[in-house]
C-alpha positions as CSV (number, residue, x, y, z in Angstrom):
1,M,16.1,-0.8,20.9
2,V,17.0,-3.4,18.0
3,R,18.3,-2.0,14.9
4,R,16.3,-2.9,11.5
5,V,17.8,-3.0,8.6
6,T,15.3,-3.2,5.2
7,V,15.6,-5.8,3.0
8,W,14.1,-4.3,-0.1
9,G,17.4,-3.1,-1.3
10,L,19.2,-6.2,-0.5
11,A,16.5,-8.3,-2.0
12,V,16.4,-6.3,-5.1
13,T,20.2,-6.3,-5.2
14,L,20.7,-10.2,-4.4
15,A,18.3,-11.1,-7.0
16,A,19.7,-9.2,-9.7
17,S,23.2,-10.3,-9.2
18,L,22.1,-13.6,-8.8
19,A,20.1,-13.3,-12.0
20,A,23.2,-11.9,-14.0
21,A,25.2,-15.1,-13.6
22,Q,22.1,-17.0,-15.1
23,P,20.9,-16.9,-18.7
24,P,17.3,-15.3,-18.9
25,A,14.3,-17.7,-18.4
26,G,13.1,-18.9,-21.6
27,A,16.2,-19.8,-23.3
28,P,16.5,-23.1,-25.4
29,G,16.7,-26.0,-23.2
30,Q,17.7,-29.8,-23.7
31,G,16.3,-31.3,-20.9
32,P,13.6,-30.7,-17.8
33,G,14.7,-27.6,-16.0
34,R,18.4,-27.4,-17.6
35,G,20.4,-27.4,-20.7
36,G,20.6,-25.1,-23.5
37,G,21.8,-21.6,-22.1
38,R,24.7,-19.5,-23.5
39,G,28.0,-21.0,-23.9
40,N,28.7,-23.6,-21.2
41,V,26.1,-22.0,-18.7
42,P,23.3,-24.3,-18.4
43,Q,19.4,-22.8,-18.5
44,V,17.9,-23.3,-15.1
45,V,14.2,-23.3,-14.5
46,S,12.9,-23.1,-11.0
47,P,10.5,-23.3,-9.5
48,E,9.1,-26.4,-11.4
49,V,5.7,-27.2,-10.4
50,H,4.7,-31.0,-11.6
51,P,1.1,-32.1,-12.2
52,D,1.1,-34.2,-9.0
53,G,1.8,-31.4,-6.8
54,R,5.5,-31.9,-6.5
55,I,8.2,-28.8,-6.7
56,T,11.7,-29.1,-8.1
57,L,13.7,-26.2,-7.1
58,R,17.0,-25.4,-8.7
59,Y,20.0,-23.3,-8.1
60,R,23.1,-22.8,-10.1
61,A,26.2,-22.6,-7.8
62,P,29.0,-24.7,-9.3
63,N,31.3,-23.7,-6.3
64,A,29.2,-24.1,-3.5
65,T,29.6,-27.0,-1.0
66,E,26.2,-27.1,0.2
67,V,22.9,-25.7,-0.6
68,T,19.7,-26.1,1.0
69,A,15.8,-25.1,0.8
70,S,13.7,-24.2,3.5
71,G,10.5,-22.2,4.2
72,E,6.6,-22.9,4.3
73,L,7.0,-26.0,1.8
74,D,6.6,-28.7,4.6
75,G,8.6,-26.8,7.5
76,K,11.7,-28.6,7.2
77,P,15.2,-27.9,5.4
78,H,15.7,-29.9,2.0
79,P,19.3,-30.7,1.1
80,L,19.8,-30.0,-2.8
81,T,21.9,-32.2,-4.7
82,K,24.4,-31.1,-7.1
83,G,24.8,-31.9,-10.8
84,D,27.8,-32.2,-13.0
85,D,26.9,-28.8,-14.7
86,G,27.0,-27.2,-11.3
87,V,23.0,-27.0,-10.8
88,W,21.8,-28.2,-7.6
89,S,18.1,-29.5,-7.5
90,V,15.7,-31.1,-5.1
91,T,11.9,-32.2,-5.5
92,I,9.8,-31.9,-2.6
93,G,6.1,-33.2,-2.3
94,P,3.7,-34.0,-3.4
95,L,2.2,-30.6,-1.5
96,A,-1.5,-29.7,-1.2
97,P,-2.9,-26.8,-3.2
98,D,-1.5,-23.4,-1.8
99,I,0.9,-20.9,-1.8
100,Y,4.3,-21.5,-0.2
101,T,7.4,-19.5,0.5
102,Y,11.1,-20.7,0.4
103,A,14.8,-19.3,0.2
104,F,18.0,-21.0,-0.2
105,N,20.9,-21.6,1.9
106,V,24.3,-21.4,-0.1
107,D,27.2,-22.5,2.2
108,G,25.5,-20.3,5.4
109,V,24.1,-17.5,3.1
110,V,20.4,-17.1,2.5
111,A,19.4,-16.4,-0.9
112,L,16.3,-15.5,-3.0
113,D,15.5,-18.0,-6.1
114,P,17.2,-15.6,-8.9
115,R,15.1,-17.8,-11.2
116,N,11.8,-16.8,-9.8
117,A,10.2,-13.4,-10.0
118,N,7.7,-14.2,-7.4
119,T,9.1,-12.4,-4.5
120,K,7.6,-11.4,-0.7
121,Y,9.5,-8.4,0.5
122,G,9.9,-7.5,4.2
123,Y,12.5,-7.1,7.1
124,G,15.0,-9.1,8.4
125,N,15.2,-13.0,8.7
126,F,11.3,-13.3,8.0
127,G,11.3,-10.9,5.1
128,A,12.2,-11.5,1.7
129,V,11.2,-14.8,0.4
130,S,10.5,-16.4,-3.2
131,I,6.9,-17.7,-3.6
132,V,5.4,-20.5,-5.5
133,Q,1.9,-21.6,-5.9
134,V,0.5,-25.2,-6.3
135,P,-2.7,-25.0,-8.0
136,G,-5.9,-27.1,-7.1
137,D,-9.0,-28.1,-9.3
138,G,-9.9,-24.7,-10.0
139,P,-9.7,-21.4,-8.6
140,Q,-9.2,-21.5,-4.5
141,F,-10.8,-19.0,-2.1
142,Y,-7.8,-16.9,-2.4
143,D,-7.5,-16.6,-6.1
144,V,-8.8,-14.4,-8.5
145,K,-12.4,-15.4,-9.8
146,D,-15.0,-14.0,-12.2
147,V,-16.6,-11.9,-9.6
148,P,-16.6,-7.9,-8.9
149,H,-13.6,-6.8,-7.7
150,G,-12.5,-4.0,-5.5
151,E,-9.2,-2.0,-5.4
152,V,-6.2,-1.8,-3.3
153,R,-4.8,1.8,-2.8
154,I,-1.7,2.6,-1.6
155,R,-2.1,6.0,0.7
156,P,1.0,7.9,2.1
157,Y,0.7,9.9,5.3
158,V,2.8,11.8,7.6
159,S,2.9,10.1,11.0
160,K,2.6,13.0,13.6
161,T,3.1,10.1,16.2
162,L,6.3,8.9,14.7
163,G,7.6,11.8,12.7
164,V,8.1,9.8,9.7
165,G,6.5,9.5,6.3
166,R,4.2,6.1,6.2
167,T,1.7,4.3,3.6
168,A,-1.3,2.0,4.5
169,W,-2.4,-0.2,1.7
170,I,-6.3,0.0,1.8
171,Y,-8.6,-2.2,0.2
172,T,-11.8,-0.5,-0.9
173,P,-14.8,-3.1,-2.0
174,P,-16.6,-3.4,-5.2
175,G,-19.3,-0.5,-5.2
176,Y,-17.1,1.8,-3.2
177,D,-17.4,4.7,-5.3
178,R,-21.1,4.7,-5.3
179,G,-21.6,3.7,-1.6
180,K,-21.0,5.3,1.8
181,D,-20.7,4.4,5.5
182,F,-18.6,1.2,5.0
183,P,-17.4,-0.6,8.0
184,V,-13.6,-0.7,8.2
185,L,-11.5,-3.7,9.2
186,Y,-7.8,-2.8,10.5
187,L,-5.7,-5.4,9.3
188,L,-2.2,-6.0,10.9
189,H,0.5,-7.9,9.4
190,G,3.4,-9.9,11.2
191,A,7.1,-9.8,12.0
192,G,9.2,-9.5,8.8
193,D,6.3,-8.4,6.7
194,I,5.5,-5.0,5.4
195,E,2.2,-3.1,4.4
196,S,1.9,-5.3,1.5
197,G,2.0,-8.5,3.1
198,W,-1.6,-9.2,3.5
199,T,-2.2,-8.3,-0.1
200,M,1.1,-9.9,-2.0
201,I,0.9,-13.1,0.0
202,G,-2.2,-12.9,2.1
203,R,-4.3,-12.4,-0.8
204,A,-6.7,-10.3,1.2
205,N,-8.4,-8.6,-1.3
206,N,-9.0,-11.9,-3.5
207,I,-10.6,-13.3,-0.2
208,L,-12.6,-10.4,0.3
209,D,-13.9,-10.2,-3.4
210,N,-14.7,-13.7,-3.3
211,L,-16.7,-13.7,0.0
212,I,-18.5,-10.4,-0.9
213,A,-19.5,-12.0,-4.2
214,E,-20.8,-15.0,-2.4
215,G,-22.7,-13.1,0.2
216,K,-20.8,-14.3,2.9
217,A,-19.1,-11.3,4.2
218,K,-20.3,-7.6,4.1
219,P,-18.5,-5.0,1.8
220,M,-16.0,-3.5,3.9
221,V,-13.0,-1.3,3.8
222,V,-9.7,-3.1,5.0
223,V,-6.9,-0.9,6.1
224,M,-3.3,-2.5,6.2
225,P,-1.0,-0.2,7.7
226,L,3.0,-1.0,8.5
227,G,3.6,-2.6,11.6
228,Y,6.9,-1.2,12.6
229,A,7.7,2.4,13.8
230,T,9.8,3.1,10.6
231,Q,9.4,5.1,7.6
232,S,7.7,3.2,4.9
233,F,9.8,2.3,1.8
234,W,7.6,4.2,-0.5
235,A,7.5,7.3,1.6
236,G,11.4,7.8,1.7
237,P,14.7,6.5,2.7
238,A,15.1,4.2,5.7
239,K,14.4,6.2,8.9
240,T,13.3,5.1,12.2
241,S,11.1,7.0,14.6
242,S,12.5,9.2,17.3
243,A,9.5,9.2,19.3
244,A,10.0,8.1,22.8
245,A,9.1,4.4,23.7
246,P,5.8,3.8,25.8
247,Q,6.4,3.4,29.8
248,G,4.5,0.7,31.8
249,P,3.3,-2.4,31.4
250,G,0.3,-2.7,28.9
251,A,1.0,0.7,27.5
252,L,-0.1,1.5,24.0
253,S,3.1,0.7,21.6
254,L,4.3,3.2,19.0
255,V,2.9,1.4,16.3
256,A,-0.6,1.2,18.2
257,Q,-0.5,4.7,18.8
258,D,0.2,5.8,15.0
259,I,-3.0,3.5,14.2
260,L,-5.2,5.3,16.6
261,N,-3.9,8.9,16.4
262,D,-2.9,8.9,12.6
263,V,-4.4,6.2,10.6
264,L,-7.8,6.0,12.2
265,P,-8.6,9.7,11.9
266,M,-7.0,9.7,8.2
267,V,-9.4,6.9,7.2
268,E,-12.4,8.3,9.0
269,R,-12.0,11.6,7.4
270,D,-11.0,10.8,3.7
271,Y,-13.0,7.6,3.2
272,K,-16.5,6.7,2.9
273,V,-16.4,4.7,6.2
274,S,-18.9,4.3,9.2
275,K,-17.4,6.1,12.4
276,T,-19.0,4.0,14.8
277,P,-17.4,1.4,17.1
278,A,-20.2,-1.0,15.8
279,N,-18.5,-0.8,12.3
280,R,-15.0,-1.1,13.6
281,A,-13.1,-4.2,13.7
282,I,-9.2,-4.8,14.1
283,A,-7.4,-8.1,13.6
284,G,-3.6,-9.1,12.9
285,L,-1.4,-12.0,12.9
286,S,1.9,-12.8,14.8
287,M,3.2,-9.5,15.8
288,G,0.0,-7.8,14.4
289,G,-2.3,-10.2,16.8
290,G,0.0,-8.6,19.6
291,H,-0.7,-5.0,18.4
292,T,-4.3,-6.1,18.0
293,L,-4.9,-7.0,21.6
294,N,-2.7,-4.3,22.7
295,I,-4.9,-1.9,21.1
296,A,-7.8,-3.5,21.9
297,F,-7.4,-3.9,25.8
298,N,-6.5,-0.4,25.8
299,R,-9.3,1.0,23.8
300,P,-12.0,-1.4,23.9
301,E,-14.8,1.2,23.5
302,L,-13.4,1.6,19.8
303,F,-14.2,-1.9,18.4
304,R,-17.0,-4.3,18.5
305,Y,-15.0,-7.1,16.7
306,V,-11.4,-8.4,17.5
307,A,-9.5,-11.5,16.0
308,A,-5.8,-12.4,16.8
309,M,-4.4,-14.7,14.7
310,S,-1.5,-16.8,15.9
311,P,-0.6,-13.6,18.2
312,A,2.8,-12.8,19.8
313,A,1.1,-12.3,23.0
314,N,3.6,-12.7,25.5
315,G,3.1,-9.4,27.2
316,V,-0.9,-10.2,27.5
317,S,-1.4,-11.2,31.4
318,A,-3.2,-10.2,34.2
319,T,-0.4,-8.2,35.2
320,N,-0.1,-6.0,32.3
321,Y,-3.9,-5.5,31.9
322,P,-5.2,-5.9,35.1
323,E,-8.8,-4.3,34.5
324,I,-9.4,-6.6,31.5
325,F,-8.6,-9.7,33.3
326,K,-10.4,-8.6,36.7
327,T,-13.4,-6.9,35.3
328,P,-14.0,-9.2,32.1
329,A,-17.6,-7.8,31.6
330,R,-15.9,-4.9,30.2
331,I,-14.8,-6.4,26.9
332,N,-17.6,-9.1,27.2
333,N,-20.3,-6.2,26.9
334,Q,-18.1,-4.5,24.3
335,F,-16.6,-7.4,21.9
336,K,-19.4,-8.9,19.8
337,V,-16.7,-10.9,18.4
338,F,-13.3,-11.9,20.2
339,W,-11.7,-14.4,18.1
340,L,-8.4,-16.1,19.0
341,G,-6.9,-18.7,16.8
342,V,-3.5,-20.5,16.1
343,G,-2.3,-23.2,13.8
344,E,-2.0,-26.9,15.3
345,D,1.8,-27.4,14.9
346,D,2.7,-23.7,15.4
347,T,5.6,-24.0,17.8
348,L,6.5,-20.2,17.6
349,T,3.4,-18.8,19.0
350,G,1.4,-21.8,19.5
351,P,2.3,-22.5,23.2
352,G,1.7,-18.7,24.4
353,D,-1.5,-18.8,22.8
354,R,-2.8,-21.7,24.3
355,Q,-2.0,-20.5,27.8
356,L,-3.7,-17.2,26.6
357,H,-6.8,-19.1,25.6
358,E,-6.8,-21.0,29.0
359,A,-6.0,-17.5,31.1
360,F,-8.9,-16.0,29.1
361,E,-11.4,-19.1,30.1
362,A,-10.2,-18.8,33.9
363,A,-10.9,-15.1,33.9
364,G,-14.3,-15.4,32.3
365,I,-13.2,-13.5,29.0
366,N,-15.7,-14.7,26.3
367,H,-14.0,-15.7,23.1
368,T,-13.9,-18.1,20.4
369,W,-10.9,-20.6,20.2
370,R,-9.6,-22.0,17.0
371,L,-7.1,-24.6,16.0
372,T,-6.2,-24.6,12.3
373,S,-4.4,-27.4,10.4
374,G,-0.7,-25.8,9.9
375,R,2.2,-24.3,11.7
376,H,3.2,-20.4,12.0
377,E,2.6,-19.6,8.3
378,W,0.5,-17.8,5.6
379,S,-1.6,-20.9,5.1
380,V,-3.1,-20.8,8.3
381,W,-3.7,-17.0,8.3
382,R,-5.5,-17.0,4.8
383,H,-7.8,-19.6,6.4
384,H,-8.3,-17.4,9.4
385,L,-9.2,-14.4,7.5
386,N,-11.5,-16.5,5.4
387,E,-13.2,-17.7,8.6
388,V,-13.3,-14.1,10.5
389,A,-14.3,-11.8,7.7
390,P,-17.9,-13.6,7.6
391,L,-18.4,-12.8,11.1
392,L,-17.5,-9.1,11.4
393,F,-20.5,-6.4,11.1
394,R,-23.5,-8.9,11.5
């Protein structure tokens, strides 16, 4: 078993220690992005978003020999140039209006931007990163608009499957308290993220609010559970489940078992949702896309709508799921929507997803195939959700 270490504490400690070495934002400055400060320590502003869509990143490290910035900015590392005051900087772009993640590499050590309070938390190498948004002409489809808003609730529970405390982030649509029998979308995050991912960086709640207000999507409850077989940060100290790993090809993963045996019954018991397959959907990105297919192919009778976004689907094959590939009518008659998509420039799961699409075609498995501009990144998955949500529960 791969040992995973939560980066919540690391990220907060790292950001705090780095920030302590710099003056607080808002101190008097003597030039764009620097100057002023306390004593001889320069004021640092980072990130700085320019009107033309360029972004300037700055990092104070007077003793460093090399600093680079990388992330979702444009998919490649950018070396920073060191100033006489020990502040490193680089200007990137112009970039299209969107939300971007990034991190610094300082002499081989990955670091958050200590001047940027906007952080996406998570696990491992794909986890904690800084966030910056390049605005467009008016609110984007993932921004807050002047429409009725739903709520995101953090629901704790003790998983009997895993033997640990966990939480699910649950979006309830506008009018939830006055309604009943809402359809449910189980929305799963990818590797490196946690329950908050689809809300904090995916903006799922804003996307749903806007689609519902425009009449493009049905009001629905969206359940966003943790995609690792561990204790949630909000539930207690770090703890990995001691439950036995599943055996055999195509077997339900521990996370899948938690979703089916703990999360789904809890939601249908405690929330105003429909309990029929016609009003259940499941979708996920990357690792969560793999969980989605694992669940949907093992228990196809539970769902009518399935969407896998850039899925990590290397285990999805005729060998692991013989009944699905040999008798495609089993899911062709069951799934009203079976959607598979990936970024055009995705080099992580893209090759495997293309092969999966071809395998589905060869087996006669009906599905929608979508190539979206972008790489293995949140920009792609926000667009995926914006496209998939209107297809559900029709």
